[in-house]
C-alpha positions as CSV (number, residue, x, y, z in Angstrom):
1,M,-10.9,-110.1,-43.9
2,I,-11.1,-114.1,-44.1
3,A,-14.7,-115.3,-42.2
4,A,-17.0,-117.7,-43.4
5,P,-18.8,-119.1,-40.7
6,E,-20.4,-121.6,-42.6
7,Y,-18.1,-123.9,-43.4
8,E,-16.4,-126.4,-41.2
9,A,-13.5,-125.4,-39.2
10,L,-10.3,-127.0,-41.3
11,V,-7.9,-128.9,-38.4
12,P,-4.1,-129.0,-40.3
13,F,-2.1,-132.3,-39.7
14,R,0.8,-132.2,-37.8
15,H,3.7,-130.6,-39.9
16,Q,1.0,-128.2,-41.4
17,A,0.1,-126.9,-37.9
18,Q,3.4,-126.6,-36.7
19,M,4.8,-124.4,-40.4
20,M,1.3,-122.4,-40.2
21,S,2.5,-121.4,-36.2
22,L,6.6,-121.1,-36.6
23,P,7.0,-117.3,-38.4
24,W,5.3,-116.2,-35.2
25,A,6.2,-118.8,-32.5
26,R,10.0,-118.1,-33.6
27,P,10.2,-114.6,-34.8
28,D,13.9,-114.7,-34.2
29,I,14.2,-117.2,-37.2
30,N,14.0,-116.0,-40.6
31,Q,14.3,-119.1,-42.8
32,H,11.8,-122.1,-42.1
33,F,12.1,-125.3,-44.3
34,L,9.3,-128.1,-44.7
35,V,10.5,-131.6,-46.4
36,G,8.4,-133.8,-47.0
37,G,7.3,-137.5,-47.9
38,Y,5.0,-137.9,-50.9
39,S,1.7,-137.1,-51.0
40,S,2.2,-135.1,-47.1
41,A,0.1,-132.0,-48.5
42,K,3.1,-129.4,-48.5
43,T,1.8,-127.6,-51.2
44,T,-1.5,-127.7,-49.0
45,T,0.6,-126.3,-46.6
46,L,1.9,-123.4,-48.1
47,N,-1.8,-122.2,-49.2
48,L,-2.8,-122.5,-45.6
49,L,0.3,-120.6,-44.2
50,T,-0.4,-117.7,-47.7
51,M,-4.0,-118.0,-46.0
52,S,-2.8,-117.0,-42.8
53,I,-0.5,-114.2,-43.9
54,I,-3.0,-112.7,-45.5
55,D,-5.5,-113.1,-42.7
56,R,-2.9,-111.0,-40.4
57,Y,-1.7,-108.6,-43.2
58,W,-4.4,-107.6,-45.7
59,K,-5.0,-104.2,-44.7
60,Y,-1.5,-103.2,-45.0
61,P,1.1,-102.6,-48.2
62,V,2.7,-105.5,-47.7
63,V,4.8,-107.4,-50.5
64,G,5.5,-110.5,-50.7
65,A,6.2,-113.5,-53.1
66,L,5.6,-116.9,-53.6
67,M,7.6,-119.3,-55.9
68,A,8.0,-122.6,-57.7
69,P,10.3,-123.8,-60.6
70,T,8.2,-122.4,-63.2
71,I,5.5,-120.4,-63.0
72,T,3.3,-122.4,-65.0
73,F,4.4,-125.2,-62.0
74,L,3.3,-122.6,-59.6
75,E,-0.1,-121.7,-61.5
76,K,-1.2,-124.6,-61.9
77,T,-0.8,-125.9,-57.8
78,L,-0.1,-123.6,-55.4
79,V,-1.7,-120.3,-57.0
80,A,-4.9,-122.6,-57.8
81,D,-5.4,-123.7,-54.8
82,I,-5.0,-120.3,-53.3
83,V,-7.6,-119.4,-55.9
84,R,-10.1,-121.5,-54.9
85,T,-9.8,-120.8,-51.0
86,L,-10.4,-117.3,-51.2
87,I,-13.3,-117.9,-53.5
88,S,-14.5,-120.4,-50.8
89,T,-14.6,-117.9,-48.3
90,G,-15.8,-114.9,-49.9
91,S,-12.7,-113.0,-49.5
92,Q,-12.3,-110.2,-52.2
93,F,-9.0,-110.9,-54.5
94,R,-7.8,-109.4,-58.0
95,Y,-5.9,-111.9,-60.0
96,N,-3.3,-110.5,-62.9
97,Q,-2.4,-113.7,-64.5
98,G,-1.2,-111.8,-67.0
99,K,1.5,-110.3,-65.0
100,H,1.4,-112.9,-62.1
101,L,0.4,-110.8,-59.7
102,L,-2.6,-111.5,-57.2
103,F,-3.7,-108.7,-54.7
104,V,-5.5,-109.8,-51.6
105,G,-6.9,-105.7,-49.9
106,S,-3.4,-103.9,-49.8
107,M,-1.2,-106.8,-50.5
108,E,0.5,-107.3,-53.3
109,I,1.9,-111.4,-53.6
110,R,4.5,-112.1,-56.9
111,L,4.5,-115.2,-58.4
112,L,8.1,-116.1,-59.2
113,A,10.3,-118.4,-61.1
114,S,12.5,-119.8,-58.7
115,G,14.5,-121.4,-61.7
116,Q,14.8,-118.2,-63.2
117,P,17.4,-117.0,-60.1
118,N,18.5,-113.8,-61.8
119,D,14.3,-112.8,-62.1
120,I,14.5,-112.8,-57.9
121,Y,16.7,-110.0,-58.0
122,G,15.1,-106.5,-57.9
123,H,12.0,-107.1,-55.6
124,N,11.4,-106.1,-52.1
125,L,9.5,-108.1,-49.6
126,S,8.9,-109.1,-47.0
127,F,8.2,-112.7,-47.7
128,C,8.6,-115.4,-49.9
129,L,7.3,-119.0,-50.5
130,S,9.0,-121.6,-52.7
131,D,7.4,-124.7,-53.4
132,E,9.5,-128.0,-54.5
133,H,13.0,-126.1,-54.7
134,D,14.3,-129.7,-54.9
135,E,13.2,-130.1,-58.3
136,L,16.0,-127.2,-59.3
137,D,19.6,-129.0,-59.6
138,Q,21.8,-128.4,-56.6
139,A,23.9,-125.1,-58.3
140,K,20.7,-123.0,-59.2
141,A,18.8,-124.0,-56.1
142,I,21.4,-122.7,-53.6
143,E,21.5,-119.7,-56.4
144,A,17.4,-119.0,-55.7
145,N,17.9,-119.2,-52.1
146,T,20.7,-117.0,-52.2
147,A,18.4,-114.4,-54.4
148,M,15.4,-114.7,-51.9
149,Q,17.4,-114.5,-48.7
150,E,18.5,-111.3,-50.3
151,R,15.5,-109.9,-51.4
152,V,13.0,-110.5,-48.5
153,R,14.1,-107.5,-46.9
154,I,11.1,-105.1,-45.5
155,S,9.8,-105.4,-42.0
156,L,6.4,-106.7,-41.3
157,P,3.8,-104.0,-40.0
158,D,3.8,-105.6,-36.9
159,G,7.2,-105.8,-36.4
160,R,8.1,-109.0,-37.4
161,D,11.3,-109.4,-39.2
162,P,11.2,-110.5,-43.2
163,F,10.9,-114.5,-43.0
164,S,11.6,-117.0,-46.0
165,V,9.6,-120.7,-46.2
166,I,11.1,-123.6,-48.4
167,A,8.7,-126.4,-48.7
168,T,10.1,-129.7,-51.1
169,T,10.1,-133.4,-51.4
170,A,12.9,-134.6,-50.2
171,Q,14.9,-135.9,-53.1
172,G,18.3,-137.2,-52.2
173,L,21.2,-135.0,-50.5
174,K,20.8,-131.9,-53.0
175,G,20.1,-128.5,-52.8
176,V,18.3,-127.6,-49.9
177,Y,20.4,-130.4,-48.0
178,R,23.5,-128.1,-49.0
179,I,21.6,-125.0,-48.0
180,V,20.8,-126.4,-44.6
181,E,23.5,-127.5,-44.0
182,D,25.3,-124.1,-44.7
183,L,23.1,-122.2,-42.1
184,K,24.2,-125.5,-39.7
185,A,27.9,-124.7,-40.6
186,T,27.4,-120.7,-40.2
187,G,25.3,-121.1,-36.7
188,E,22.8,-119.0,-38.5
189,K,19.2,-119.8,-37.0
190,Y,16.8,-122.1,-38.8
191,A,13.4,-124.3,-38.6
192,L,13.2,-127.6,-40.0
193,V,9.8,-129.5,-40.2
194,R,9.5,-132.7,-41.3
195,G,6.2,-134.0,-42.9
196,R,5.7,-137.4,-43.1
197,T,3.6,-139.0,-45.7
198,R,2.0,-141.4,-43.1
199,D,0.7,-138.0,-41.0
200,N,-2.1,-137.2,-44.0
201,T,-4.7,-138.9,-42.7
202,A,-6.6,-138.2,-45.6
203,L,-4.9,-140.9,-47.7
204,A,-6.6,-144.6,-48.2
205,P,-5.5,-146.7,-45.5
206,G,-3.0,-149.1,-47.3
207,Y,-1.2,-146.4,-50.2
208,V,1.1,-146.0,-47.1
209,K,1.9,-149.7,-46.7
210,K,1.9,-150.2,-50.8
211,L,5.0,-147.7,-50.8
212,E,6.4,-148.8,-48.0
213,A,6.6,-152.0,-49.8
214,L,8.3,-151.4,-53.1
215,Y,10.8,-148.7,-51.6
216,T,14.1,-149.9,-50.1
217,E,15.3,-148.5,-46.3
218,E,16.6,-145.4,-48.0
219,E,13.6,-144.5,-50.3
220,R,11.4,-144.9,-47.5
221,E,13.4,-142.3,-45.6
222,A,13.4,-139.5,-48.3
223,Y,10.0,-140.7,-49.9
224,L,8.1,-140.9,-46.8
225,E,9.9,-139.6,-44.0
226,G,10.7,-136.2,-45.3
227,K,14.8,-137.2,-44.5
228,F,17.9,-136.0,-46.0
229,V,19.4,-139.3,-47.5
230,N,21.8,-140.3,-50.4
231,L,19.9,-142.1,-53.0
232,T,22.7,-142.0,-55.2
233,A,25.5,-144.1,-54.0
234,G,26.7,-147.8,-55.4
235,R,24.8,-150.1,-58.1
236,V,22.2,-147.9,-60.3
237,Y,20.4,-151.3,-61.3
238,Y,20.9,-152.5,-57.6
239,A,17.6,-154.4,-57.7
240,Y,18.6,-156.9,-61.3
241,N,20.0,-159.8,-59.6
242,E,21.5,-162.2,-62.7
243,S,20.5,-165.6,-61.3
244,V,16.6,-164.2,-60.5
245,H,16.4,-162.0,-63.8
246,F,18.6,-163.1,-66.6
247,Q,16.6,-166.1,-68.5
248,Q,15.8,-168.2,-71.4
249,L,12.9,-166.7,-73.4
250,Q,10.4,-167.9,-75.6
251,D,11.0,-166.6,-79.1
252,V,8.9,-163.8,-80.4
253,Q,5.8,-164.3,-82.0
254,P,4.6,-162.7,-85.1
255,H,1.1,-161.1,-83.4
256,E,3.5,-159.6,-80.4
257,I,4.3,-155.5,-80.3
258,V,8.1,-155.1,-80.2
259,H,9.3,-152.1,-78.3
260,V,12.9,-150.8,-79.0
261,G,14.3,-148.0,-76.5
262,Q,17.0,-146.1,-78.8
263,D,20.2,-144.2,-78.0
264,L,21.8,-141.9,-80.5
265,N,25.8,-141.6,-80.6
266,E,27.3,-141.3,-83.2
267,G,28.9,-144.8,-84.9
268,Y,27.5,-146.8,-82.4
269,S,24.1,-146.5,-81.3
270,K,22.6,-148.3,-78.6
271,G,19.3,-150.1,-79.0
272,T,17.1,-152.1,-76.8
273,A,14.1,-154.4,-78.0
274,C,11.0,-155.7,-75.2
275,V,7.5,-157.2,-75.9
276,V,5.0,-157.4,-73.1
277,R,3.6,-160.9,-71.9
278,G,2.0,-161.5,-68.8
279,G,2.3,-158.1,-67.1
280,R,6.0,-158.2,-67.3
281,V,8.5,-156.6,-69.4
282,E,11.1,-158.8,-71.6
283,V,14.4,-157.7,-73.3
284,V,14.1,-159.9,-76.2
285,A,17.1,-158.4,-78.2
286,E,19.9,-155.6,-78.0
287,F,21.0,-153.9,-81.3
288,S,24.3,-151.8,-81.8
289,F,24.4,-149.6,-85.1
290,K,27.1,-148.3,-86.9
291,A,25.1,-145.9,-88.5
292,I,21.7,-144.3,-87.2
293,G,20.0,-144.9,-90.4
294,H,20.6,-148.6,-90.9
295,A,18.5,-149.1,-87.8
296,P,15.1,-149.2,-89.9
297,R,16.2,-151.8,-91.6
298,L,18.2,-153.9,-88.6
299,M,14.9,-153.8,-86.5
300,R,12.8,-154.9,-89.7
301,E,15.0,-157.9,-90.3
302,A,15.2,-159.0,-86.7
303,F,11.2,-158.7,-86.5
304,P,10.0,-159.3,-90.1
305,H,6.0,-159.4,-89.2
306,N,6.2,-157.5,-86.0
307,H,4.6,-154.0,-85.2
308,I,7.5,-152.2,-84.1
309,V,7.1,-149.1,-82.0
310,W,10.3,-146.9,-81.7
311,Y,11.4,-144.7,-78.9
312,P,14.0,-142.9,-80.0
313,D,16.6,-140.2,-77.6
314,N,14.1,-137.1,-78.0
315,S,17.4,-135.1,-78.2
316,G,18.3,-137.3,-81.3
317,K,14.8,-136.0,-83.3
318,P,16.5,-133.4,-85.9
319,V,18.8,-135.8,-87.8
320,L,16.2,-139.0,-87.6
321,G,14.1,-136.4,-89.5
322,G,16.3,-137.1,-92.5
323,Y,15.7,-140.5,-92.3
324,A,11.8,-140.5,-92.8
325,D,11.5,-142.5,-95.7
326,E,13.8,-145.0,-94.3
327,I,11.8,-145.4,-91.4
328,E,8.2,-145.2,-93.5
329,R,9.6,-147.8,-96.0
330,Y,10.6,-150.5,-93.2
331,G,7.2,-149.9,-91.1
332,I,8.5,-148.5,-88.2
333,E,6.2,-146.4,-85.7
334,T,8.6,-143.7,-84.3
335,V,7.3,-142.2,-81.2
336,Y,8.5,-138.9,-79.4
337,A,7.5,-137.7,-76.0
338,G,8.8,-134.2,-76.7
339,R,11.6,-134.8,-73.6
340,N,13.4,-137.8,-72.2
341,P,12.0,-138.8,-69.1
342,S,14.5,-137.5,-66.2
343,I,17.2,-140.0,-65.0
344,L,15.7,-140.4,-61.9
345,D,12.0,-141.6,-63.3
346,R,14.1,-143.9,-65.3
347,V,16.2,-145.9,-63.3
348,F,13.5,-145.6,-60.7
349,I,11.0,-147.8,-63.1
350,V,13.9,-150.3,-63.8
351,N,14.5,-151.1,-60.5
352,K,11.1,-151.3,-59.2
353,L,10.2,-153.9,-62.3
354,F,13.1,-156.1,-61.1
355,L,12.0,-155.7,-57.7
356,V,8.4,-156.7,-58.4
357,G,9.8,-159.5,-60.6
358,R,7.8,-157.7,-64.1
359,L,10.9,-156.8,-66.2
360,V,13.5,-159.9,-67.3
361,V,16.6,-160.0,-69.8
362,G,16.8,-162.6,-72.2
363,R,20.2,-164.6,-72.2
364,N,20.5,-163.8,-75.7
365,C,21.2,-160.2,-74.4
366,P,24.8,-160.3,-72.5
367,D,25.5,-157.0,-73.0
368,T,22.7,-155.2,-71.1
369,S,23.1,-158.0,-68.3
370,M,26.4,-156.9,-68.1
371,M,25.3,-153.4,-67.8
372,L,23.2,-154.1,-65.2
373,K,25.8,-156.0,-63.2
374,T,28.2,-152.9,-63.2
375,R,26.9,-149.3,-63.6
376,Q,27.6,-146.9,-61.1
377,F,27.0,-143.5,-59.4
378,D,30.1,-141.3,-60.1
379,E,31.2,-138.6,-57.4
380,K,28.9,-136.5,-58.0
381,G,25.8,-139.0,-57.3
382,V,24.8,-139.1,-60.6
383,P,24.6,-142.5,-63.0
384,E,28.0,-142.9,-64.6
385,K,28.3,-141.7,-68.0
386,G,31.6,-142.9,-70.1
387,K,33.1,-142.5,-73.8
388,G,33.2,-145.1,-76.1
389,P,30.7,-147.9,-77.7
390,L,31.3,-149.9,-74.7
391,A,30.6,-147.1,-72.0
392,P,27.1,-148.3,-70.0
393,D,25.4,-145.3,-70.1
394,H,24.5,-146.0,-74.1
395,R,23.0,-149.4,-73.3
396,A,21.6,-148.4,-70.6
397,D,19.7,-145.4,-71.6
398,S,17.9,-147.3,-74.4
399,L,16.4,-149.6,-71.6
400,D,15.4,-146.7,-69.5
401,Y,13.8,-145.0,-72.4
402,V,12.0,-148.6,-73.5
403,T,11.1,-149.5,-70.5
404,F,9.5,-146.1,-69.0
405,R,7.5,-145.9,-72.0
406,I,5.8,-149.4,-71.3
407,V,5.2,-148.3,-67.8
408,V,3.3,-144.8,-68.5
409,D,2.0,-146.3,-71.6
410,N,0.3,-149.0,-70.6
411,E,-2.8,-149.3,-67.5
412,E,-1.2,-152.6,-66.8
413,F,1.8,-151.2,-65.2
414,M,0.0,-147.9,-63.9
415,D,0.1,-149.2,-60.4
416,L,4.6,-148.7,-60.5
417,Y,4.1,-145.6,-62.4
418,E,2.4,-144.1,-59.5
419,L,5.2,-144.7,-57.5
420,T,7.4,-142.8,-59.7
421,P,8.9,-138.8,-58.7
422,A,7.2,-138.1,-61.8
423,A,3.8,-139.0,-61.3
424,H,3.9,-137.3,-57.8
425,K,4.6,-134.2,-59.4
426,E,1.7,-134.6,-61.5
427,D,-0.4,-135.7,-58.6
428,Q,0.7,-132.0,-57.4
């Protein structure tokens, strides 16, 4: 079916070759996992495996599925790669994007959203390949895998049992870790391949070294080695050192842009103001607003001559809409990003900024320093949340929002943004 002698032979990376051969080398194993580091070419691996499946079974009425957290994500990444490969090899196919179906010969491949487990039920499949399964929260990842295992139940034409493959970035002890541990506990056979970032020999020579220098040991094991490790233990802002990062800063000058992150809570909304100087972010003021409607006036009083850019909690957009006239009167530029960045990405950015000396806190911001020293992960492995005005998460959110937006929107911080889970998702 796929024959293009004018093309050079593709030599897969170590983990890609393993994943392409495993379903047939080990027909006694029906659940396969590829847990990989960033840029280890996991999606390309699923593309290669899909092409191998097509090459074997395109003449038969085989029904399989490809999955990702959302159909949109799936179509922009894995499916787009498969379509390009089919075109480049001169293969005949039909892609019904409206119905999310791909036909090659007599084979039908259905596109499903793992983020909607209920939609997986009702399909009868011979194979299913799931990309970035750990982008789902743990409960949904487990539910989606359960649905997949129940529906992958039709033997292939050569007698091979139906099988599934999950490929994902290692993101700590999340859903895929739990799935694998449950298989261990029950004694059910499975295959797990680790895809290391360094095994992608197409990467620039200095790329992996740069990542290794900026990641902690645990982050290196997860994000570069494809290992299951606990990324959510101890202090949330582990990189903050008060003796280094708590400094006396110069006064804000009239020409400087003041960036303010804003958490929204009735009676005690917290704000954090920063300026960018010499390639680093400086926390120059902290606010606590009893009423959010007072925020524009109090920010303007604090910085009477400055251009102020306000990054409020995106969930509060309807609330702030009621203060549009107040915001405009005080000349505040308000920026909404559509949705708040994930907690993982926000905390990651703050820690990396501290780690490389590009974030400092002014001595006039003692509450911010205290929050950075004391906020912990809770028993579920997420940054703790509390009740009332003294809970650390409110001030933490305001700092997270503003630093994340500064890093994302300023070219001089792009080297740090490229390290985040969010940036790696965009690259897939």
